[in-house]
C-alpha positions in Angstrom: 25.0 -17.2 33.7 25.1 -20.9 33.2 26.5 -23.2 30.5 26.5 -26.9 29.6 28.7 -29.0 27.3 27.4 -31.6 24.9 29.8 -34.1 23.2 30.4 -37.8 22.9 32.0 -38.1 26.2 33.0 -41.7 26.2 34.8 -41.5 22.8 36.3 -38.2 23.8 37.6 -39.7 27.2 38.9 -42.9 25.6 40.9 -41.0 22.9 42.3 -38.5 25.4 43.5 -41.3 27.7 45.1 -43.3 24.8 46.9 -40.4 23.3 48.0 -39.1 26.8 49.5 -42.5 27.4 51.2 -42.5 24.0 52.5 -39.1 24.3 53.9 -39.9 27.8 55.9 -42.8 26.4 56.9 -40.5 23.6 58.4 -37.8 25.8 59.5 -40.2 28.6 63.1 -40.3 27.0 64.2 -37.7 24.6 67.5 -37.3 22.6 68.9 -34.8 23.8 67.5 -35.1 27.2 64.9 -32.6 28.4 63.9 -31.6 32.0 60.6 -33.1 33.4 58.9 -29.8 33.1 59.6 -29.3 29.3 58.5 -33.0 28.7 55.2 -32.4 30.5 54.8 -29.0 28.7 55.3 -30.6 25.2 52.9 -33.5 26.2 50.1 -31.0 27.3 50.5 -29.0 24.1 50.2 -32.1 22.0 47.1 -33.2 24.1 45.5 -30.0 23.7 46.0 -29.9 19.9 44.6 -33.3 19.5 41.6 -32.4 21.9 40.8 -29.7 19.5 40.5 -32.3 16.7 38.6 -34.6 18.9 36.0 -31.9 19.7 35.4 -31.4 15.9 35.1 -35.2 15.4 32.6 -35.7 18.4 30.4 -32.7 17.1 30.8 -31.0 20.4 28.4 -28.1 21.5 28.5 -25.5 24.1 25.2 -23.8 25.4 25.3 -20.6 27.4 22.2 -19.3 29.4 22.1 -15.6 30.6 19.6 -14.5 33.1 18.6 -10.8 33.5 16.2 -9.2 35.9 14.1 -6.6 34.1 12.6 -3.6 35.9 8.9 -2.9 35.1 8.4 -0.2 32.4 5.4 1.9 31.6 5.5 3.5 28.1 3.7 6.9 27.8 2.7 7.4 24.2 1.5 11.1 23.5 -0.6 12.1 20.6 1.4 14.7 18.6 -1.1 15.4 15.8 -2.6 18.7 14.9 -6.1 17.7 16.1 -4.6 17.9 19.7 -4.2 21.6 19.2 -8.2 21.9 18.9 -10.2 23.8 21.3 -13.7 22.5 22.0 -16.3 22.5 24.7 -13.9 20.8 27.2 -11.2 23.6 26.5 -7.9 23.4 24.9 -6.6 19.8 24.4 -3.1 21.0 24.4 -3.5 22.4 27.9 -5.3 19.2 29.0 -2.3 17.2 27.7 0.3 19.4 29.3 -1.4 19.3 32.7 -1.5 15.5 32.6 2.3 15.3 31.7 3.1 17.8 34.5 0.7 16.2 37.1 1.8 14.4 40.2 0.3 11.2 38.7 3.3 10.6 36.6 5.8 12.3 38.8 4.8 10.1 41.7 5.2 7.0 39.7 6.7 4.1 41.8 10.5 4.2 42.1 10.8 0.4 41.3 9.6 1.0 37.8 10.6 3.1 34.7 8.7 5.6 32.7 9.6 5.8 28.8 8.0 8.5 26.9 7.2 8.5 23.1 5.3 10.9 20.8 3.4 9.8 17.6 1.3 11.0 14.8 2.0 8.9 11.8 4.9 7.0 13.5 6.5 6.8 16.8 9.5 8.6 18.2 11.3 8.9 21.5 10.2 12.0 23.4 11.9 14.0 26.3 9.4 15.3 28.7 11.4 18.5 29.0 10.8 19.2 25.3 7.9 21.2 23.9 5.2 19.4 21.9 4.6 20.9 18.5 1.3 19.1 17.9 1.7 19.6 14.1 1.3 16.0 12.7 -1.2 16.0 9.7 -2.3 12.4 10.2 -2.6 9.8 13.1 -2.0 6.1 13.3 -2.2 4.8 16.8 -2.1 1.4 15.3 1.4 2.0 13.6 2.5 3.5 17.0 1.7 0.4 18.9 3.1 -1.9 16.3 6.4 0.1 16.3 6.3 0.0 20.1 5.9 -3.8 20.1 9.1 -4.2 18.1 11.1 -1.8 20.0 10.5 -3.1 23.4 10.9 -6.9 22.8 13.5 -7.2 25.5 12.0 -4.9 28.1 9.5 -5.6 30.9 6.6 -3.5 29.6 3.8 -3.5 32.1 1.4 -1.3 30.0 1.2 1.5 27.4 -0.5 4.8 28.6 -1.9 6.4 25.4 -2.8 10.1 25.8 -5.0 10.9 22.7 -8.2 12.2 21.3 -8.8 8.9 19.6 -8.2 10.1 16.1 -6.9 7.1 14.0 -7.2 8.1 10.3 -4.8 5.8 8.4 -2.8 2.7 9.0 -3.5 -0.9 10.2 -6.7 -2.0 12.1 -6.1 -0.5 15.5 -8.4 -3.1 17.4 -6.6 -6.0 15.8 -3.1 -4.5 16.6 -4.3 -4.0 20.2 -5.5 -7.4 20.6 -2.2 -8.9 19.6 0.0 -7.0 22.0 1.8 -8.7 24.9 1.0 -5.8 27.3 -2.2 -3.9 28.2 -3.1 -0.4 26.8 -4.4 2.2 29.2 -5.9 5.0 27.4 -6.7 8.7 28.4 -9.4 10.5 26.4 -8.7 14.1 25.6 -11.4 16.2 24.2 -15.2 16.6 24.0 -17.7 14.1 22.5 -19.9 17.0 21.8 -19.7 18.2 18.1 -18.4 21.7 17.6 -20.2 24.3 15.6 -18.9 23.3 12.1 -20.0 23.1 8.4 -17.9 20.7 6.5 -17.4 19.2 3.0 -17.7 15.5 3.9 -17.2 13.9 0.5 -17.1 14.7 -3.3 -18.2 12.2 -5.9 -17.4 12.7 -9.6 -16.0 11.0 -12.7 -12.4 11.7 -13.0 -12.7 11.5 -17.0 -15.4 13.6 -18.5 -16.1 15.1 -21.8 -15.8 18.6 -23.2 -19.1 20.8 -23.5 -21.0 18.1 -21.6 -22.7 18.9 -18.2 -20.8 17.0 -15.5 -22.5 16.1 -12.2 -20.4 16.8 -9.0 -22.1 15.2 -6.1 -21.3 16.9 -2.7 -22.0 15.6 0.8 -22.2 18.3 3.4 -22.3 17.9 7.2 -23.4 20.7 9.7 -23.4 20.8 13.4 -25.5 23.9 14.5 -26.5 26.7 12.0 -29.9 24.9 11.4 -32.0 26.5 8.6 -29.2 28.7 7.5 -28.8 29.0 3.7 -25.3 29.0 2.2 -24.0 29.0 -1.3 -21.9 26.1 -2.5 -19.4 27.2 -5.3 -17.0 25.5 -7.8 -14.4 27.6 -9.3 -11.6 27.1 -11.8 -9.0 29.7 -10.7 -11.1 32.7 -10.2 -13.8 31.8 -12.6 -17.1 30.6 -11.3 -18.0 27.2 -12.9 -21.1 26.3 -10.8 -23.1 27.5 -7.7 -26.0 26.0 -5.7 -27.6 27.1 -2.4 -28.4 24.6 0.3 -30.3 25.0 3.6 -28.3 23.5 6.4 -30.0 20.9 8.8 -27.6 21.4 11.6 -28.3 17.8 12.5 -25.0 16.2 11.8 -26.5 14.1 9.1 -25.2 14.1 5.5 -26.9 16.4 3.1 -26.3 15.8 -0.6 -26.6 18.1 -3.5 -25.5 17.9 -7.2 -23.8 20.8 -9.0 -23.2 20.6 -12.8 -20.2 22.1 -14.5 -19.5 22.1 -18.3 -15.9 21.9 -19.1 -15.0 24.2 -22.1 -11.5 23.0 -22.7 -9.7 19.7 -23.1 -6.9 18.5 -20.9 -6.5 18.4 -17.2 -8.6 21.0 -15.3 -8.2 21.8 -11.6 -11.2 22.9 -9.5 -12.0 24.3 -6.0 -15.1 23.6 -4.2 -15.8 26.0 -1.2 -18.4 26.8 1.4 -18.5 30.3 3.1 -17.2 30.7 6.6 -20.1 30.8 9.1 -19.7 33.0 12.2 -18.8 30.8 15.3 -17.2 28.0 13.3 -14.2 26.5 15.1 -12.6 25.0 12.0 -12.5 26.5 8.5 -10.1 24.1 6.9 -12.8 21.6 6.1 -14.8 24.2 4.2 -13.0 23.7 0.9 -11.7 20.9 -1.1 -9.9 20.6 -4.5 -10.4 18.2 -7.4 -9.4 17.6 -10.9 -10.9 16.3 -14.1 -9.3 15.0 -17.3 -11.4 16.5 -20.1 -11.7 14.5 -23.3 -13.0 15.8 -26.8 -16.7 15.7 -26.9 -17.1 12.9 -29.5 -15.2 9.5 -29.4 -15.3 7.2 -32.4 -15.9 3.6 -31.6 -15.8 0.4 -33.8 -17.4 -2.6 -32.2 -17.3 -6.0 -34.0 -18.0 -9.7 -33.7 -18.3 -12.9 -35.8 -20.1 -14.6 -33.0 -23.6 -12.9 -32.6 -24.9 -13.1 -29.0 -26.9 -11.4 -26.4 -23.7 -9.9 -25.1 -23.2 -8.1 -28.3 -26.9 -7.0 -28.5 -26.9 -5.5 -24.9 -23.5 -3.8 -25.4 -24.6 -2.4 -28.7 -27.7 -0.9 -27.0 -25.4 0.7 -24.3 -23.1 2.2 -26.7 -25.8 3.7 -28.8 -27.2 5.4 -25.6 -23.9 7.3 -24.9 -24.0 10.9 -26.5 -20.3 11.1 -26.3 -19.6 8.0 -28.5 -19.9 7.9 -32.3 -20.3 4.2 -32.9 -20.1 1.8 -35.9 -20.8 -1.9 -35.8 -19.5 -4.8 -37.9 -21.0 -8.2 -37.7 -19.9 -11.3 -39.6 -22.0 -14.4 -40.0 -21.4 -18.0 -41.2 -18.2 -18.4 -43.2 -16.9 -15.0 -42.1 -19.5 -13.1 -44.5 -20.3 -9.7 -43.3 -24.0 -8.9 -42.3 -23.3 -5.2 -42.0 -20.4 -3.3 -43.4 -17.0 -4.9 -43.5 -14.2 -4.5 -41.1 -11.8 -1.5 -42.3 -9.5 -2.9 -45.0 -7.0 -0.1 -45.0 -5.0 1.6 -42.2 -6.5 5.0 -43.3 -9.9 3.5 -42.6 -9.0 2.1 -39.3 -7.1 5.2 -38.0 -10.3 7.3 -37.8 -11.5 5.2 -34.9 -10.4 5.9 -31.1 -11.4 2.5 -29.7 -12.0 -1.0 -31.0 -14.3 -3.5 -29.2 -14.3 -7.1 -29.8 -17.2 -9.0 -28.5 -16.8 -12.8 -28.2 -14.8 -12.8 -31.8 -13.4 -16.1 -32.5 -9.9 -17.1 -33.8 -11.3 -17.0 -37.4 -11.9 -13.3 -37.2 -8.4 -12.4 -35.8 -6.5 -14.8 -38.0 -4.5 -12.8 -40.6 -5.1 -9.5 -38.6 -2.9 -10.1 -35.7 -0.3 -7.7 -36.8 -2.8 -4.9 -37.6 -4.3 -5.2 -34.1 -0.8 -5.3 -32.4 0.3 -2.2 -34.3 -3.0 -0.5 -33.4 -2.2 -0.6 -29.7 1.7 -0.9 -29.6 2.7 1.6 -32.2 -0.4 3.8 -33.0 -1.2 4.2 -29.1 -4.9 3.4 -29.6 -7.1 1.2 -27.2 -9.0 -2.0 -27.5 -11.6 -3.7 -25.4 -11.7 -7.6 -25.7 -14.7 -9.4 -24.3 -13.6 -13.0 -24.2 -16.2 -15.8 -24.4 -16.3 -19.7 -24.4 -14.1 -19.9 -27.4 -11.1 -18.5 -25.5 -9.2 -21.8 -25.5 -9.3 -21.7 -29.4 -8.1 -18.1 -29.4 -5.2 -19.4 -27.3 -3.7 -20.7 -30.6 -2.9 -17.3 -31.8 -2.4 -15.6 -28.4 1.4 -15.2 -29.0 0.6 -13.2 -32.3 -1.6 -10.8 -30.5 1.2 -9.0 -28.7 -1.0 -6.4 -27.0 -2.8 -9.2 -25.1 -2.1 -8.9 -21.2 -1.4 -12.5 -20.6 -1.4 -16.0 -22.1 -4.8 -17.7 -22.5 -5.0 -21.4 -21.4 -5.9 -24.1 -23.9 -8.1 -25.6 -21.4 -11.9 -24.9 -22.0 -13.6 -22.2 -19.9 -15.1 -23.7 -16.7 -17.2 -23.0 -13.6 -20.9 -21.8 -13.4 -22.7 -19.3 -11.3 -20.1 -17.5 -9.5 -19.3 -13.8 -8.6 -16.1 -11.8 -9.2 -14.4 -10.2 -6.4 -12.4 -7.0 -6.3 -8.7 -7.4 -5.9 -6.8 -4.8 -3.9 -6.0 -3.1 -7.3 -9.6 -3.1 -8.3 -11.0 -1.7 -5.1 -9.5 1.8 -6.0 -9.7 1.7 -9.8 -12.3 4.0 -11.5 -13.4 1.2 -13.9 -14.7 -1.0 -11.1 -16.0 1.8 -9.0 -19.8 1.4 -9.1 -20.7 3.5 -6.0 -19.6 6.6 -4.1 -18.2 4.7 -1.1 -15.9 1.6 -0.8 -18.2 -0.3 1.4 -21.3 0.4 -1.0 -19.2 -0.6 -4.0 -18.2 -3.9 -2.3 -21.8 -4.5 -1.5 -22.8 -3.9 -5.1 -20.2 -6.4 -6.4 -21.4 -9.1 -4.1 -25.0 -8.7 -5.0 -24.8 -8.7 -8.9 -26.2 -11.6 -11.0 -23.6 -14.3 -11.2 -21.4 -15.2 -14.3 -21.8 -18.6 -16.1 -18.2 -19.1 -17.2 -14.6 -17.7 -17.1 -11.8 -18.1 -19.6 -8.6 -19.2 -18.0 -5.2 -17.8 -18.4 -1.8 -19.5 -17.8 -0.2 -16.2 -16.8 -0.8 -12.5 -16.6 1.9 -10.0 -17.6 3.7 -8.4 -14.6 2.9 -4.8 -15.7 -0.8 -5.6 -16.3 -3.4 -5.1 -13.5 -6.0 -7.6 -12.5 -9.1 -5.8 -11.2 -11.3 -8.6 -10.4 -10.9 -12.4 -9.8 -12.8 -15.6 -9.0 -11.6 -17.4 -5.9 -12.0 -21.1 -6.7 -10.6 -22.9 -3.6 -8.6 -21.8 -0.6 -5.0 -22.3 -1.3 -5.5 -22.3 -5.1 -4.6 -19.3 -7.4 -7.5 -17.0 -8.2 -8.8 -16.7 -11.8 -8.6 -13.2 -13.2 -11.9 -11.7 -14.3 -10.9 -8.3 -15.7 -7.5 -7.4 -16.8 -6.0 -4.0 -18.0 -2.8 -2.9 -19.3 -1.2 0.4 -20.4 1.6 0.6 -23.0 4.4 3.2 -23.5 2.9 4.1 -26.8 -0.2 5.4 -25.1 -2.2 2.4 -26.1 -4.4 0.5 -23.6 -6.1 -3.0 -23.4 -8.9 -4.1 -21.2 -9.9 -7.8 -21.4 -12.9 -9.3 -19.6 -12.6 -13.2 -19.1 -15.7 -13.7 -17.1 -19.0 -13.9 -19.1 -21.6 -13.1 -19.8 -22.1 -9.3 -18.6 -25.5 -8.9 -20.2 -27.0 -10.7 -17.2 -26.2 -7.5 -15.2 -28.6 -5.7 -17.2 -31.4 -8.1 -18.1 -31.8 -10.1 -14.8 -31.8 -7.0 -12.6 -35.1 -5.7 -13.9 -36.8 -9.0 -12.8 -35.9 -8.5 -9.2 -36.9 -4.9 -8.8 -33.5 -3.3 -9.6 -32.3 -1.7 -12.8 -29.2 -1.8 -15.1 -27.4 1.0 -13.4 -24.4 -1.1 -12.4 -24.1 -2.4 -16.1 -24.3 1.1 -17.4 -21.8 2.5 -14.8 -19.2 -0.4 -15.4 -19.2 0.1 -19.2 -19.3 3.9 -18.9 -16.3 3.8 -16.6 -14.5 1.5 -19.0 -15.1 3.6 -22.1 -13.7 6.7 -20.3 -10.7 4.9 -19.1 -10.0 3.4 -22.6 -10.5 6.7 -24.5 -8.6 9.0 -22.1 -5.4 9.9 -23.9 -2.2 8.8 -22.3 1.1 10.7 -23.0 3.6 8.7 -25.0 6.7 8.8 -22.9 9.8 6.7 -22.8 10.7 8.3 -19.4 7.5 8.0 -17.3 7.7 9.4 -13.6 4.2 10.2 -12.1 2.4 10.5 -8.8 -0.5 8.1 -8.1 -2.8 11.2 -7.6 -2.9 14.9 -8.7 -4.4 16.2 -5.4 -3.6 15.0 -1.8 -4.9 15.9 1.6 -2.3 17.3 3.9 -0.8 14.3 5.7 -1.4 11.8 2.9 1.4 9.6 1.4 2.5 10.8 -2.0 3.5 7.7 -4.1 5.8 8.0 -7.0 5.9 5.5 -9.8 8.3 5.3 -12.7 9.0 3.2 -15.8 11.9 3.8 -18.1 12.0 2.6 -21.8 14.6 2.6 -24.5 14.1 3.5 -28.1 12.5 0.2 -28.8 10.2 0.7 -25.9 11.9 -2.1 -24.0 12.1 -1.5 -20.1 15.4 -0.3 -18.9 16.5 -2.2 -15.7 18.8 -0.9 -13.1 18.4 2.8 -13.6 19.1 5.3 -10.9 16.2 7.8 -10.3 16.3 10.7 -8.0 13.3 12.9 -7.6 13.6 16.4 -6.3 10.3 18.0 -5.1 9.6 21.6 -4.3 6.9 24.1 -3.3 5.9 26.9 -5.6 5.7 30.2 -3.6 4.4 33.5 -4.7 7.8 34.9 -5.5 10.1 31.9 -5.6 10.3 28.1 -5.5 11.3 26.4 -2.3 13.1 23.0 -2.4 11.3 20.5 -0.1 13.0 17.0 -0.4 15.0 14.5 -2.4 13.6 11.0 -3.0 15.4 7.8 -4.4 13.1 5.6 -6.3 13.7 1.8 -5.7 13.3 -0.8 -8.4 10.7 -3.1 -6.6 10.1 -5.2 -9.8 12.2 -5.3 -13.1 11.7 -1.9 -14.8 9.3 -0.7 -12.2 10.4 2.1 -9.8 8.6 3.3 -6.7 8.9 5.7 -3.8 6.8 7.8 -1.3 7.0 10.9 0.8 4.6 12.6 3.1 2.5 15.5 2.0 2.8 18.1 4.7 2.6 21.8 4.0 -0.3 22.8 1.7 0.4 24.2 -1.7 1.2 23.6 -5.3 4.3 21.4 -5.7 6.7 20.6 -8.7 9.0 17.7 -9.1 11.9 16.8 -11.3 13.4 13.4 -11.8 17.0 12.9 -12.6 17.4 9.5 -14.4 20.6 7.9 -15.1 21.9 4.5 -16.3 25.5 3.5 -16.0 26.4 7.2 -15.1 24.7 8.5 -18.3 21.8 11.0 -17.9 18.8 9.6 -19.7 16.5 12.6 -19.0 14.7 14.9 -16.4 11.0 14.4 -16.7 8.8 17.0 -14.6 5.4 17.1 -13.1 3.2 18.7 -10.5 0.9 17.9 -7.8 -1.3 19.8 -5.2 -1.5 19.3 -1.4 -4.8 20.9 0.0 -5.1 22.5 3.3 -7.7 20.1 4.4 -5.9 17.3 6.2 -6.8 13.8 7.6 -7.0 15.6 11.0 -9.9 17.8 9.9 -12.1 14.6 9.2 -13.2 14.2 12.8 -13.1 16.8 15.4 -14.7 14.9 18.4 -13.1 12.7 21.0 -13.5 9.0 20.0 -14.0 7.5 23.4 -15.6 4.4 21.9 -12.3 3.4 20.1 -10.1 4.4 22.9 -12.2 2.2 25.3 -12.4 -0.7 22.8 -8.6 -0.9 22.4 -8.1 -0.8 26.2 -10.5 -3.6 26.9 -9.2 -6.0 24.1 -5.6 -5.5 25.4 -6.6 -6.0 29.0 -6.2 -2.4 30.1 -8.5 0.4 31.0 -10.0 3.8 29.8 -9.6 6.9 31.9 -10.8 10.5 31.8 -8.2 13.1 32.3 -9.3 13.4 35.9 -9.3 9.6 36.7 -5.5 8.9 36.4 -5.0 8.7 40.1 -6.0 5.0 40.0 -3.5 4.2 37.3 -0.8 3.1 39.8 -3.2 0.7 41.4 -4.4 -0.9 38.2 -0.7 -1.4 36.9 0.8 -4.8 37.7 4.4 -4.0 38.5 6.0 -7.4 38.4 9.6 -8.0 37.8 10.5 -10.2 34.8 13.5 -12.3 34.2 15.0 -12.4 30.7 16.5 -15.6 29.7 18.9 -15.6 26.7 20.4 -18.7 25.3 23.4 -19.1 23.0 24.6 -22.2 21.3 28.2 -22.6 20.1 28.8 -25.5 17.6 32.5 -26.2 18.4 32.7 -28.8 15.5 32.6 -26.0 13.0 33.9 -23.0 15.0 37.0 -21.3 13.5 38.4 -21.0 17.1 39.1 -24.6 17.3 41.4 -24.4 14.2 43.2 -21.4 15.7 43.8 -23.4 18.9 45.0 -26.4 17.0 47.5 -24.3 15.0 48.6 -22.5 18.1 49.3 -25.6 20.1 51.0 -27.4 17.3 53.2 -24.3 16.7 54.2 -23.8 20.2 55.2 -27.5 20.4 57.1 -27.3 17.2 58.9 -24.1 18.4 59.9 -25.7 21.8 61.1 -28.8 20.0 63.2 -26.8 17.6 64.6 -24.7 20.3 65.7 -27.9 22.1 67.2 -29.5 19.1 64.5 -32.2 18.9 63.7 -33.8 15.5 
């Protein structure tokens, strides 16, 4: 340890000398007379007290430096996920893992270094080598494990991380990026076979979450098979025990995706749950990926739509053509011309006429159309619980004058004229997973489509977006500047919804595509998704507690969201929400966990837990405000047996090799670990810590000053000095 002291030495030394001289003269002769020792003691106490004051005045600082020799440490990270229980062509992964841990390679590790063990699946925990591994984790994130390790070992001399895994990494941060940012190398040991086992698996299900009653609904299924070439199997969809759809497929056995489409026809409205299954083939090593669950929200077969405009344009013409092509929509159209004279029938004059419709669509309507009707439109959404779609055009800056009267609008329009030309919208994080903006079956394909669509010619600007609204697409103007929203949606507690498009025109997605060898599929899909979302009924609840999905894979995170409203449908802040979850068993209910939801934004509450055991779950939220119980909303969700660990059953040697190389480490096979001790650089490291104490504002100086002055005063009084 070392230290140094910084102050204004000349001033301090000068003051100490001057005051020492004055104090010596003060105590040279006293009445009554004191011994020399007492005079010196009183002088020293006064000097020390005054020195404390001088240290403050001189802004004095103490700096301490501590140095510590750190022993080299190798961390051993053991994959504890369920895929490590798998047996493939290389044998049991569990036995290979146990043999490595019991081998002489680790037991003969140099005595001048430490071994620290951890296990991981979705997170990192300390592990005792004498304990038994359960290998039950339902998901794997090597990235999270390494990130946690980096934070935990900041003050240790880590010479490397030895990762024993099959390379499964099915959620969490970018593993390669995390590995490249580490301060130590990663040495990976691949456990398992790169040869695909005999298996038939459901790879993907693509379907519209919102469908219509009595309409055939396509369910696109992707199947992958390894072995079983030319074998015919039946693919079935059941609702409970009832068969809803069946189709045969001849397996290729090549490991390539095979797609087929099954059609089911929902006969009842509401939320319907289905199970998709494949038969078990003899010799399959994994049956868990042979079935999947999904759910559909079924709407009534015919939805009444009223589309209107007082600014006739190609936008209206193309959207009208789309609406008329939809069998589930019963459409009416209102068009006003010059001086607000109707060219077709008039907009409904009475509430009774208007209430027959389920959805209103405004296409580039100007302020003249809305003026005088603001309260009717606001009531339609906020009280009646209906939906409205607003396509905003170049006249948005004029519409901004009555923006405050359109209480349902999800933001504040800017008085500035619309700007920009020839730009494309980008999906926001919210938009990447929203059914409205989903134009393809996979995320990568969806992003590709959005980046290749014909550009827009303008965008209406907003000054702000409501905090509980969602921006699905945006235009990035310049780096560092705020993005301009392109599509905004918002749900209301009444059950009403609003969707606003600020970029225009959309008709180019239809017209221009034909000229370059494409079609209007993206245009049709976007507006089809929008119609389904807008017309899907929402429950009118003042106490809203829901999960983000109805069906989860084993190992996925279950996200709870809550919004609490009073009688006036104003958000309640500062509520206490405890969610109890349980598993429905055959003869009883089993409590699983308690979760406290946190208010992350005013009036919005969130929480999450891990989906582990498959089954049908229930939950009940206990909501209190100032100790008063507001209610106990309930709900359900399903965790299917298929887990993230069942997605890939082979050793991912490529990934393990890559993270070893980018971090400066090395990849080993289970039999190659003998060279590990030679590859490690077991260098000692000196940890240096510095601590600075600013004496000028340290409370200890005040304590010393009071102590020295008090002692001096006590001695003076005891010796009858004034």
